[in-house]
Residue frames as qw, qx, qy, qz and C-alpha x, y, z in Angstrom:
[[0.015, 0.624, -0.742, -0.244, 27.10, 17.92, 7.27],
 [0.895, 0.154, -0.262, -0.328, 26.64, 14.74, 5.12],
 [0.701, -0.439, 0.560, -0.045, 27.80, 11.48, 6.84],
 [0.291, 0.471, -0.772, -0.312, 30.11, 9.21, 4.82],
 [0.925, -0.043, -0.211, -0.314, 28.90, 5.72, 4.07],
 [0.207, 0.479, -0.813, 0.258, 30.56, 2.91, 5.97],
 [0.303, -0.123, -0.922, 0.206, 30.03, 0.37, 8.72],
 [0.447, -0.657, -0.409, -0.449, 26.81, 0.40, 10.71],
 [0.040, -0.480, 0.534, -0.695, 27.01, 1.99, 14.10],
 [0.014, -0.058, -0.899, 0.434, 25.87, 0.37, 17.36],
 [0.360, -0.468, -0.663, -0.460, 22.18, -0.60, 17.52],
 [0.505, -0.576, -0.566, 0.304, 22.22, 0.19, 21.27],
 [0.043, -0.919, -0.032, -0.390, 21.78, 3.71, 22.51],
 [0.480, 0.285, -0.540, 0.630, 24.87, 4.66, 24.44],
 [0.513, -0.695, -0.478, 0.159, 23.95, 4.78, 28.21],
 [0.094, 0.733, -0.162, 0.654, 24.50, 7.99, 30.06],
 [0.693, -0.412, -0.477, 0.351, 25.91, 8.26, 33.55],
 [0.191, -0.973, -0.009, -0.127, 26.49, 11.05, 36.01],
 [0.555, 0.484, -0.421, 0.529, 29.97, 12.33, 36.49],
 [0.280, 0.017, -0.662, 0.695, 30.45, 11.75, 40.18],
 [0.081, -0.634, -0.662, 0.392, 28.27, 13.93, 42.27],
 [0.067, -0.211, 0.222, 0.950, 28.42, 16.75, 39.76],
 [0.531, 0.488, 0.321, -0.614, 25.42, 17.99, 37.77],
 [0.335, 0.521, -0.591, -0.517, 26.99, 16.63, 34.60],
 [0.857, 0.094, 0.498, -0.098, 26.00, 13.50, 32.64],
 [0.182, 0.616, -0.621, -0.449, 27.87, 12.01, 29.80],
 [0.904, 0.221, -0.255, -0.260, 27.83, 8.96, 27.52],
 [0.866, -0.413, 0.268, 0.090, 29.72, 5.87, 28.61],
 [0.763, 0.172, 0.238, 0.575, 32.24, 6.41, 25.80],
 [0.045, -0.942, 0.022, 0.333, 34.37, 9.49, 25.38],
 [0.746, 0.562, 0.003, 0.357, 36.89, 10.64, 22.69],
 [0.537, -0.675, 0.114, 0.493, 40.46, 11.67, 23.54],
 [0.521, 0.851, 0.021, 0.058, 42.86, 13.67, 21.47],
 [0.498, -0.677, 0.409, 0.356, 46.48, 13.09, 22.36],
 [0.045, -0.407, 0.677, 0.612, 48.11, 13.57, 18.92],
 [0.462, 0.372, 0.805, -0.031, 44.95, 12.51, 17.33],
 [0.424, 0.825, 0.343, -0.148, 43.39, 15.33, 15.31],
 [0.013, 0.837, -0.392, -0.381, 46.79, 16.55, 14.30],
 [0.298, -0.244, 0.872, 0.303, 47.31, 13.16, 12.57],
 [0.425, 0.485, 0.759, -0.089, 43.94, 13.13, 10.72],
 [0.108, 0.369, 0.499, 0.776, 42.61, 14.63, 7.47],
 [0.124, 0.029, 0.331, -0.935, 40.56, 17.60, 8.66],
 [0.608, -0.055, -0.282, -0.740, 37.35, 16.67, 6.86],
 [0.656, -0.093, -0.749, -0.014, 37.61, 13.09, 8.10],
 [0.271, -0.092, -0.670, 0.685, 38.07, 14.27, 11.68],
 [0.345, 0.017, 0.129, -0.929, 35.10, 16.68, 11.49],
 [0.678, -0.053, -0.525, -0.512, 32.93, 13.88, 10.08],
 [0.564, -0.097, -0.785, 0.236, 34.01, 11.53, 12.86],
 [0.028, -0.065, -0.536, 0.841, 33.24, 14.07, 15.61],
 [0.511, -0.017, -0.088, -0.855, 29.84, 14.73, 14.19],
 [0.712, -0.085, -0.658, -0.229, 29.06, 10.99, 14.08],
 [0.345, 0.003, -0.743, 0.573, 30.39, 10.60, 17.57],
 [0.211, 0.032, 0.365, -0.906, 27.99, 13.19, 18.94],
 [0.650, -0.012, -0.335, -0.682, 25.05, 11.79, 16.92],
 [0.695, -0.023, -0.719, -0.019, 25.82, 8.36, 18.41],
 [0.664, -0.699, -0.234, -0.126, 25.80, 9.70, 22.01],
 [0.707, -0.166, -0.144, 0.673, 29.48, 10.43, 22.66],
 [0.034, 0.927, 0.207, 0.311, 29.59, 13.96, 23.91],
 [0.510, -0.816, 0.187, 0.198, 32.65, 14.22, 26.12],
 [0.721, 0.590, -0.148, 0.331, 35.90, 15.29, 24.33],
 [0.669, -0.604, 0.093, 0.424, 39.26, 15.23, 26.17],
 [0.524, 0.775, -0.025, 0.353, 41.39, 17.93, 24.50],
 [0.567, -0.754, 0.210, 0.257, 44.17, 18.11, 27.20],
 [0.546, 0.773, -0.313, 0.078, 47.42, 19.07, 25.69],
 [0.867, -0.397, 0.160, 0.254, 50.46, 16.83, 26.41],
 [0.527, 0.759, -0.168, 0.342, 53.35, 19.05, 25.44],
 [0.760, -0.552, 0.000, 0.344, 56.78, 19.04, 27.11],
 [0.025, -0.889, 0.331, 0.314, 59.92, 21.20, 26.87],
 [0.251, -0.436, 0.793, 0.344, 62.12, 20.08, 24.02],
 [0.430, 0.303, 0.838, 0.146, 59.30, 18.46, 22.12],
 [0.024, 0.278, 0.478, 0.833, 57.55, 19.83, 18.96],
 [0.342, 0.058, 0.291, -0.892, 54.60, 22.10, 19.83],
 [0.114, 0.318, 0.941, 0.005, 51.17, 20.47, 19.98],
 [0.241, 0.064, -0.153, -0.956, 48.16, 21.87, 18.18],
 [0.158, -0.276, -0.923, -0.216, 45.50, 19.20, 18.60],
 [0.008, -0.603, -0.619, 0.504, 43.39, 21.42, 20.93],
 [0.116, 0.506, -0.121, -0.846, 43.53, 24.27, 18.43],
 [0.187, 0.004, -0.802, -0.567, 42.51, 21.96, 15.64],
 [0.069, -0.427, -0.887, 0.163, 39.62, 20.72, 17.75],
 [0.099, 0.548, 0.281, -0.782, 38.32, 24.31, 18.03],
 [0.296, 0.347, -0.467, -0.757, 38.03, 24.36, 14.26],
 [0.127, -0.073, -0.972, -0.181, 36.68, 20.78, 14.05],
 [0.092, 0.462, 0.752, -0.461, 33.61, 21.55, 16.22],
 [0.296, 0.576, 0.010, -0.762, 32.70, 24.47, 13.95],
 [0.304, 0.278, -0.721, -0.558, 33.18, 22.44, 10.74],
 [0.096, -0.159, -0.982, 0.023, 31.09, 19.69, 12.29],
 [0.328, -0.495, -0.390, -0.704, 28.21, 22.10, 12.93],
 [0.536, -0.421, -0.682, 0.264, 28.29, 21.64, 16.72],
 [0.233, -0.824, -0.018, -0.517, 27.01, 24.12, 19.15],
 [0.079, 0.466, -0.710, 0.522, 28.85, 24.46, 22.51],
 [0.636, -0.199, 0.458, -0.588, 25.90, 22.93, 24.37],
 [0.889, 0.232, -0.299, -0.256, 26.23, 19.77, 22.06],
 [0.814, 0.171, -0.472, 0.292, 29.38, 18.60, 23.79],
 [0.644, -0.760, 0.045, 0.077, 31.38, 18.53, 27.03],
 [0.467, 0.720, -0.405, 0.315, 34.91, 19.88, 26.95],
 [0.833, -0.524, 0.003, 0.176, 37.38, 18.03, 29.19],
 [0.341, 0.829, -0.340, 0.286, 40.76, 19.71, 29.76],
 [0.817, -0.144, -0.348, 0.436, 43.97, 19.04, 31.64],
 [0.111, -0.929, 0.249, -0.249, 45.76, 21.14, 34.23],
 [0.796, 0.195, -0.423, 0.386, 49.39, 20.24, 35.03],
 [0.604, -0.791, -0.098, 0.012, 50.83, 20.64, 38.51],
 [0.721, 0.030, -0.055, 0.690, 54.48, 21.04, 37.68],
 [0.210, 0.323, -0.035, 0.922, 55.48, 24.48, 39.11],
 [0.490, -0.665, -0.307, -0.472, 52.32, 24.63, 41.27],
 [0.079, 0.855, 0.502, -0.103, 51.65, 26.53, 43.51],
 [0.300, -0.433, 0.144, 0.838, 54.35, 29.09, 42.54],
 [0.144, 0.042, -0.539, -0.829, 52.58, 29.18, 39.22],
 [0.473, 0.165, 0.586, -0.637, 48.91, 29.35, 39.79],
 [0.405, 0.262, 0.865, 0.138, 46.22, 27.41, 37.93],
 [0.354, 0.760, 0.354, -0.414, 44.06, 30.19, 36.69],
 [0.175, 0.710, -0.422, -0.536, 46.52, 31.48, 34.03],
 [0.128, -0.201, 0.928, 0.288, 47.06, 28.00, 32.84],
 [0.360, 0.475, 0.787, -0.158, 43.31, 27.34, 32.65],
 [0.321, 0.797, 0.137, -0.492, 42.63, 30.55, 30.81],
 [0.035, 0.544, -0.678, -0.493, 45.38, 29.74, 28.29],
 [0.242, 0.069, 0.958, 0.138, 43.94, 26.35, 27.69],
 [0.343, 0.661, 0.610, -0.272, 40.48, 27.80, 27.09],
 [0.172, 0.780, -0.196, -0.569, 41.91, 30.46, 24.83],
 [0.057, -0.339, 0.842, 0.415, 43.61, 27.81, 22.63],
 [0.174, 0.245, 0.948, 0.105, 40.49, 25.69, 22.35],
 [0.183, -0.229, -0.356, -0.888, 38.18, 28.67, 21.80],
 [0.483, -0.526, -0.692, -0.105, 35.91, 28.11, 24.83],
 [0.256, -0.697, 0.133, -0.657, 34.76, 30.12, 27.77],
 [0.612, -0.472, 0.506, -0.382, 34.70, 27.20, 30.21],
 [0.299, 0.193, -0.933, -0.050, 35.75, 23.58, 30.58],
 [0.785, -0.329, -0.225, -0.475, 33.00, 21.14, 31.73],
 [0.912, -0.396, 0.023, 0.105, 35.56, 18.87, 33.29],
 [0.217, 0.819, -0.501, 0.177, 39.12, 19.49, 34.24],
 [0.966, -0.179, -0.129, 0.135, 41.52, 16.55, 35.09],
 [0.229, -0.889, 0.396, 0.017, 44.56, 17.38, 37.21],
 [0.705, 0.470, -0.525, 0.074, 47.78, 15.77, 36.03],
 [0.824, -0.100, -0.495, 0.256, 50.13, 13.66, 38.07],
 [0.435, -0.883, 0.134, -0.111, 51.38, 14.56, 41.54],
 [0.768, 0.385, -0.330, 0.392, 55.10, 14.61, 41.38],
 [0.084, 0.458, -0.494, 0.734, 55.68, 16.53, 44.65],
 [0.526, -0.390, -0.754, 0.047, 54.47, 14.50, 47.61],
 [0.236, -0.357, -0.463, 0.776, 54.69, 17.58, 49.83],
 [0.065, -0.326, -0.396, -0.856, 52.12, 19.44, 47.75],
 [0.228, 0.158, 0.534, -0.799, 49.48, 21.25, 49.78],
 [0.054, -0.319, -0.867, -0.379, 46.39, 19.37, 48.57],
 [0.044, -0.697, -0.600, 0.390, 44.06, 21.37, 50.76],
 [0.034, 0.574, -0.148, -0.804, 45.12, 24.58, 48.94],
 [0.030, -0.025, 0.806, 0.590, 44.64, 22.72, 45.65],
 [0.001, 0.528, 0.849, 0.006, 41.04, 22.06, 46.51],
 [0.014, -0.770, -0.291, 0.567, 40.44, 25.70, 47.40],
 [0.023, -0.429, 0.437, 0.790, 42.10, 26.86, 44.13],
 [0.019, -0.223, -0.865, -0.450, 39.90, 24.40, 42.06],
 [0.007, -0.688, -0.675, 0.266, 36.86, 25.78, 43.96],
 [0.025, -0.631, 0.031, 0.774, 37.92, 29.31, 42.85],
 [0.020, 0.156, -0.689, -0.708, 37.97, 28.21, 39.24],
 [0.030, -0.489, -0.868, -0.079, 34.52, 26.69, 39.63],
 [0.061, -0.730, -0.418, 0.538, 33.24, 29.88, 41.28],
 [0.008, 0.525, -0.304, -0.795, 34.67, 32.00, 38.38],
 [0.720, 0.524, 0.163, -0.426, 32.75, 29.96, 35.91],
 [0.241, 0.644, -0.670, -0.281, 35.88, 28.49, 34.21],
 [0.202, 0.142, -0.968, 0.037, 35.28, 24.90, 35.41],
 [0.700, -0.303, -0.148, -0.629, 32.08, 22.99, 36.15],
 [0.925, -0.354, 0.118, -0.076, 33.59, 19.82, 37.62],
 [0.203, 0.759, -0.616, 0.056, 37.05, 18.40, 38.20],
 [0.984, -0.176, 0.019, -0.012, 38.99, 15.14, 38.74],
 [0.305, -0.728, 0.592, 0.164, 42.44, 13.61, 38.84],
 [0.787, 0.479, -0.367, -0.131, 44.63, 11.50, 36.58],
 [0.829, 0.126, -0.477, 0.264, 46.41, 8.40, 38.01],
 [0.170, -0.635, 0.469, -0.590, 46.60, 9.69, 41.60],
 [0.245, 0.030, -0.920, 0.305, 46.94, 7.41, 44.60],
 [0.410, -0.606, -0.645, -0.220, 43.76, 6.49, 46.48],
 [0.474, -0.495, -0.401, 0.608, 45.27, 8.17, 49.69],
 [0.151, -0.125, 0.100, 0.975, 45.76, 11.52, 47.87],
 [0.267, -0.405, -0.579, -0.656, 42.19, 11.35, 46.36],
 [0.494, -0.588, -0.625, 0.141, 40.89, 10.69, 49.91],
 [0.347, -0.326, -0.221, 0.851, 42.83, 13.80, 51.11],
 [0.058, -0.159, -0.379, -0.910, 41.05, 15.82, 48.40],
 [0.418, -0.485, -0.705, -0.304, 37.71, 14.43, 49.45],
 [0.487, -0.543, -0.530, 0.431, 38.20, 15.26, 53.09],
 [0.233, -0.215, -0.014, 0.948, 39.49, 18.78, 52.37],
 [0.170, -0.252, -0.475, -0.826, 36.56, 19.58, 50.20],
 [0.468, -0.571, -0.662, -0.129, 34.02, 18.25, 52.67],
 [0.453, -0.465, -0.394, 0.651, 35.63, 20.32, 55.42],
 [0.121, -0.172, 0.116, 0.971, 35.47, 23.48, 53.27],
 [0.440, 0.567, 0.555, -0.421, 32.00, 22.84, 51.97],
 [0.338, 0.615, -0.397, -0.591, 33.14, 22.94, 48.28],
 [0.947, 0.260, -0.041, -0.186, 32.92, 20.36, 45.50],
 [0.531, -0.509, 0.648, 0.198, 35.65, 17.71, 45.59],
 [0.035, 0.330, -0.783, -0.526, 36.88, 15.48, 42.78],
 [0.770, 0.210, 0.161, -0.581, 34.09, 14.07, 40.68],
 [0.933, 0.340, -0.081, -0.084, 36.11, 11.62, 38.69],
 [0.481, -0.594, 0.589, 0.262, 39.41, 9.57, 38.84],
 [0.756, 0.566, -0.269, -0.189, 40.93, 8.88, 35.46],
 [0.579, -0.478, 0.660, 0.015, 42.88, 5.60, 35.84],
 [0.273, 0.367, -0.820, -0.344, 44.62, 3.15, 33.53],
 [0.677, 0.031, 0.604, -0.418, 42.07, 0.35, 33.15],
 [0.573, 0.400, -0.560, -0.445, 42.15, -2.54, 30.74],
 [0.972, -0.078, -0.179, -0.132, 42.01, -6.30, 30.48],
 [0.720, 0.278, -0.416, 0.481, 45.74, -6.14, 31.35],
 [0.177, 0.216, -0.432, 0.858, 45.90, -3.34, 33.93],
 [0.527, -0.536, -0.530, -0.392, 43.24, -3.97, 36.61],
 [0.580, -0.230, -0.620, 0.475, 44.85, -3.98, 40.00],
 [0.088, -0.044, -0.265, 0.959, 44.24, -0.31, 40.80],
 [0.459, -0.145, -0.157, -0.863, 40.65, 0.28, 39.69],
 [0.764, -0.193, -0.556, -0.265, 39.59, -3.18, 40.86],
 [0.480, 0.074, -0.686, 0.542, 41.39, -2.94, 44.19],
 [0.388, -0.623, -0.629, 0.255, 40.18, -2.19, 47.64],
 [0.284, -0.335, -0.146, 0.886, 41.59, 1.35, 48.06],
 [0.123, -0.019, -0.405, -0.906, 39.73, 2.67, 44.99],
 [0.297, -0.459, -0.798, -0.253, 36.65, 0.83, 45.84],
 [0.301, -0.581, -0.529, 0.541, 36.37, 2.95, 48.98],
 [0.044, -0.283, 0.158, 0.945, 36.98, 6.09, 46.87],
 [0.194, -0.181, -0.690, -0.674, 34.19, 5.02, 44.47],
 [0.292, -0.552, -0.770, 0.129, 31.78, 4.34, 47.36],
 [0.178, -0.559, -0.300, 0.752, 32.09, 8.02, 48.25],
 [0.433, 0.793, 0.324, -0.280, 30.67, 9.11, 44.92],
 [0.023, -0.676, 0.505, 0.536, 33.81, 9.54, 42.81],
 [0.872, 0.428, 0.120, -0.203, 33.36, 8.07, 39.31],
 [0.627, -0.272, 0.572, 0.454, 35.91, 6.16, 37.22],
 [0.554, 0.750, -0.171, -0.317, 37.12, 7.32, 33.79],
 [0.878, -0.066, 0.399, 0.256, 38.87, 4.41, 32.09],
 [0.313, 0.858, -0.315, -0.257, 41.88, 5.36, 30.05],
 [0.064, 0.562, -0.806, -0.174, 44.67, 3.57, 28.12],
 [0.823, 0.007, 0.419, -0.383, 42.25, 0.74, 27.54],
 [0.900, 0.433, -0.047, 0.005, 44.11, -0.51, 24.40],
 [0.672, -0.526, 0.257, 0.453, 47.64, 0.14, 25.94],
 [0.054, 0.731, -0.352, -0.583, 48.40, 2.46, 23.07],
 [0.738, 0.472, -0.335, -0.347, 47.57, -0.24, 20.53],
 [0.002, -0.444, 0.893, -0.075, 49.90, -2.85, 22.13],
 [0.556, 0.075, 0.737, -0.376, 46.86, -5.03, 23.03],
 [0.741, 0.555, 0.132, -0.353, 45.92, -5.04, 19.41],
 [0.891, 0.004, 0.313, 0.328, 49.32, -6.50, 18.42],
 [0.365, 0.916, -0.019, 0.164, 50.94, -3.26, 17.30],
 [0.727, 0.238, -0.303, 0.569, 54.10, -3.86, 19.22],
 [0.503, -0.728, -0.286, 0.367, 55.85, -1.88, 21.88],
 [0.452, -0.062, 0.172, 0.873, 57.93, 0.49, 19.80],
 [0.023, -0.722, -0.482, -0.496, 55.18, 3.22, 20.02],
 [0.027, 0.270, -0.327, 0.905, 54.76, 6.51, 21.85],
 [0.563, -0.554, -0.567, -0.235, 52.43, 5.45, 24.67],
 [0.431, -0.799, 0.126, -0.401, 51.98, 6.29, 28.35],
 [0.171, -0.592, 0.731, -0.295, 53.93, 5.12, 31.34],
 [0.746, 0.057, -0.646, -0.149, 54.38, 1.41, 32.14],
 [0.512, -0.557, 0.464, -0.461, 53.64, 0.85, 35.85],
 [0.881, -0.181, 0.421, -0.119, 55.09, -2.50, 36.93],
 [0.007, -0.566, 0.719, 0.403, 57.22, -2.88, 33.80],
 [0.585, 0.133, 0.792, -0.111, 54.79, -5.31, 32.20],
 [0.491, 0.610, -0.146, -0.604, 54.34, -3.87, 28.68],
 [0.199, 0.376, -0.866, -0.265, 56.25, -6.80, 27.12],
 [0.171, 0.134, 0.951, -0.221, 53.92, -9.20, 28.89],
 [0.469, 0.552, 0.351, -0.593, 50.88, -7.29, 27.67],
 [0.387, 0.551, -0.507, -0.538, 52.27, -7.48, 24.05],
 [0.068, 0.194, -0.973, -0.105, 52.65, -11.18, 24.41],
 [0.312, 0.291, 0.778, -0.462, 48.98, -11.49, 25.39],
 [0.363, 0.400, -0.184, -0.821, 47.72, -9.96, 22.18],
 [0.364, 0.077, -0.818, -0.437, 47.13, -13.27, 20.35],
 [0.093, -0.275, -0.910, 0.298, 45.12, -14.67, 23.24],
 [0.200, 0.460, 0.282, -0.818, 43.01, -11.56, 23.21],
 [0.380, 0.297, -0.499, -0.720, 42.51, -11.90, 19.52],
 [0.237, -0.091, -0.959, -0.127, 41.27, -15.54, 20.11],
 [0.054, 0.426, 0.718, -0.548, 38.84, -14.49, 22.80],
 [0.289, 0.458, -0.002, -0.840, 37.51, -11.80, 20.54],
 [0.333, 0.177, -0.740, -0.557, 37.13, -14.17, 17.53],
 [0.130, -0.225, -0.958, 0.123, 35.20, -16.65, 19.70],
 [0.102, 0.537, 0.524, -0.653, 32.80, -13.82, 20.61],
 [0.405, 0.610, 0.545, 0.409, 32.46, -12.71, 17.07],
 [0.146, -0.976, -0.072, 0.143, 34.00, -9.35, 18.04],
 [0.523, 0.679, -0.286, 0.428, 37.18, -7.43, 17.51],
 [0.624, -0.124, -0.467, 0.614, 40.01, -7.13, 20.12],
 [0.030, 0.226, -0.106, 0.968, 39.26, -3.42, 20.49],
 [0.570, -0.435, -0.311, -0.624, 35.56, -4.11, 21.17],
 [0.784, -0.299, -0.512, 0.184, 36.54, -6.64, 23.93],
 [0.430, 0.052, -0.342, 0.834, 38.90, -4.13, 25.48],
 [0.190, -0.276, -0.007, -0.942, 36.34, -1.36, 25.58],
 [0.689, -0.374, -0.456, -0.422, 33.48, -3.61, 26.55],
 [0.653, -0.212, -0.595, 0.419, 35.52, -4.88, 29.57],
 [0.138, 0.063, -0.328, 0.933, 35.81, -1.37, 31.05],
 [0.433, -0.311, -0.220, -0.817, 32.13, -0.80, 30.74],
 [0.721, -0.311, -0.615, -0.073, 31.59, -3.71, 33.16],
 [0.348, -0.017, -0.552, 0.758, 33.11, -1.84, 36.12],
 [0.156, -0.730, -0.663, 0.056, 30.30, -0.64, 38.33],
 [0.235, -0.756, -0.124, 0.598, 31.94, 2.81, 39.00],
 [0.404, 0.061, 0.520, 0.751, 32.82, 3.36, 35.33],
 [0.274, 0.695, 0.292, -0.597, 31.30, 6.62, 34.19],
 [0.627, 0.745, -0.073, -0.215, 32.96, 6.85, 30.80],
 [0.823, -0.139, 0.370, 0.409, 35.70, 5.12, 28.86],
 [0.123, 0.866, -0.244, -0.418, 38.22, 7.34, 27.01],
 [0.783, 0.057, 0.500, 0.366, 39.62, 6.24, 23.71],
 [0.074, 0.597, -0.348, -0.719, 41.32, 7.79, 20.76],
 [0.696, 0.412, 0.583, 0.083, 40.13, 7.19, 17.22],
 [0.114, -0.504, 0.386, 0.764, 41.68, 8.28, 13.98],
 [0.179, -0.003, -0.717, -0.673, 38.97, 7.01, 11.58],
 [0.669, -0.124, -0.051, -0.731, 35.31, 6.38, 11.31],
 [0.800, 0.014, -0.586, -0.132, 35.88, 2.65, 11.27],
 [0.342, 0.095, -0.704, 0.615, 37.70, 2.84, 14.68],
 [0.346, -0.105, 0.304, -0.881, 34.87, 4.91, 16.15],
 [0.770, -0.045, -0.257, -0.582, 32.27, 2.57, 14.94],
 [0.647, 0.116, -0.737, 0.160, 34.20, -0.46, 16.11],
 [0.158, 0.019, -0.699, 0.697, 34.39, 0.87, 19.61],
 [0.516, -0.113, 0.062, -0.846, 30.74, 1.98, 19.60],
 [0.771, -0.012, -0.538, -0.340, 29.85, -1.66, 19.04],
 [0.272, 0.186, -0.793, 0.512, 31.42, -2.48, 22.43],
 [0.443, -0.098, 0.354, -0.818, 28.16, -1.38, 24.05],
 [0.835, 0.076, -0.294, -0.459, 26.24, -4.15, 22.16],
 [0.583, 0.263, -0.752, 0.158, 28.96, -6.66, 23.03],
 [0.060, -0.172, 0.728, -0.661, 28.33, -6.15, 26.80],
 [0.658, 0.058, 0.166, -0.732, 24.64, -6.53, 26.35],
 [0.810, 0.244, -0.434, -0.310, 25.10, -9.68, 24.26],
 [0.585, 0.207, -0.726, 0.296, 27.69, -11.53, 26.38],
 [0.662, -0.705, -0.245, -0.075, 26.96, -10.18, 29.90],
 [0.032, -0.873, 0.392, -0.289, 29.33, -8.41, 32.22],
 [0.718, -0.489, 0.478, -0.131, 30.09, -11.41, 34.35],
 [0.906, 0.234, 0.291, 0.198, 30.87, -13.78, 31.42],
 [0.481, 0.812, -0.137, 0.299, 32.99, -11.07, 29.69],
 [0.241, -0.810, 0.487, -0.223, 35.12, -10.50, 32.83],
 [0.854, -0.249, 0.457, -0.009, 35.62, -14.25, 33.28],
 [0.851, 0.468, 0.146, 0.190, 36.80, -14.66, 29.69],
 [0.406, 0.776, -0.265, 0.403, 39.53, -12.04, 29.95],
 [0.675, -0.720, 0.150, -0.058, 40.65, -12.94, 33.50],
 [0.892, -0.097, 0.160, 0.410, 43.77, -14.75, 32.18],
 [0.468, 0.660, 0.095, 0.580, 44.88, -11.53, 30.51],
 [0.373, -0.924, -0.010, -0.090, 45.24, -9.67, 33.85],
 [0.711, 0.446, -0.294, 0.457, 48.97, -8.79, 33.63],
 [0.092, 0.561, -0.426, 0.704, 49.47, -6.54, 36.72],
 [0.805, -0.500, -0.203, -0.248, 47.94, -8.82, 39.31],
 [0.822, -0.493, 0.001, 0.284, 50.19, -8.87, 42.39],
 [0.663, 0.209, 0.076, 0.715, 52.60, -6.62, 40.56],
 [0.071, 0.473, 0.017, 0.878, 51.20, -3.14, 40.99],
 [0.083, -0.245, -0.679, 0.687, 49.99, -1.80, 44.35],
 [0.010, -0.643, -0.703, -0.303, 46.26, -1.24, 44.22],
 [0.241, -0.713, -0.268, 0.602, 46.79, 1.95, 46.28],
 [0.430, 0.872, 0.148, 0.181, 48.06, 3.60, 43.07],
 [0.564, 0.489, -0.210, 0.632, 51.14, 5.87, 42.51]]
């Protein structure tokens, strides 16, 4: 497939890191797809995915965020066509999917997993991320065993969690160790120049010390950090600080300008400085956005992790507001 002309991509090869204690490795940047591919021209999306893989991005999060009463979501189905149009083989990329725990354990995970794979046109997911825990009485030991069954069936290669508390992740680790099966390999957490308290806190430091990796998500606060305002469909707002984050956008823009970078590059680069960060998940709806984020790798190399973290320290909005233990 011919690549379109445009901005130059990063000069730095994207580093690769191991996903927890699993056998999988991935680039430090990953592409997400919540209402992404269903908002793009199909040819543009296929070109972007091809260029992402060529640049070292090989992990694609195609979890479906659909809820009762909302319009149906087709981004995962579109993705199955995009990889074919981009000329990708299944071994060229890692598929990351979501499993939702609403209705569990009455409704088992296998049927949900098989349906997700059917929609995306794949026989297995390389990584599965479990959604939020809304029932504090959930049997997490049973959940570990159910995930082990999915792995043994060849449907899943590794799994992790999305925005769980450190205590619940520790319960999963302990249960897996006791059963002699694989535990969570990764924790997907909100992490940005504004939301730092949980990934940078003591409770998750202990989780990371046990081999669980970090996947940074919501790194641009749904575009709010780029000055796009708060009237947007974005994720939850722990601590009720989104207005404060929006107010910090001009200062972020100033820091970026002083570094000869864009605000998005600063945001992505910041997450790459976390020692436990395996990969940073972002959405892109154009080649320019993809290439802009790729340049964040060079920014870390040019400025240095310590200096970069010091420069964005004043933007930390959830300090002493959000419990570092997590939800």
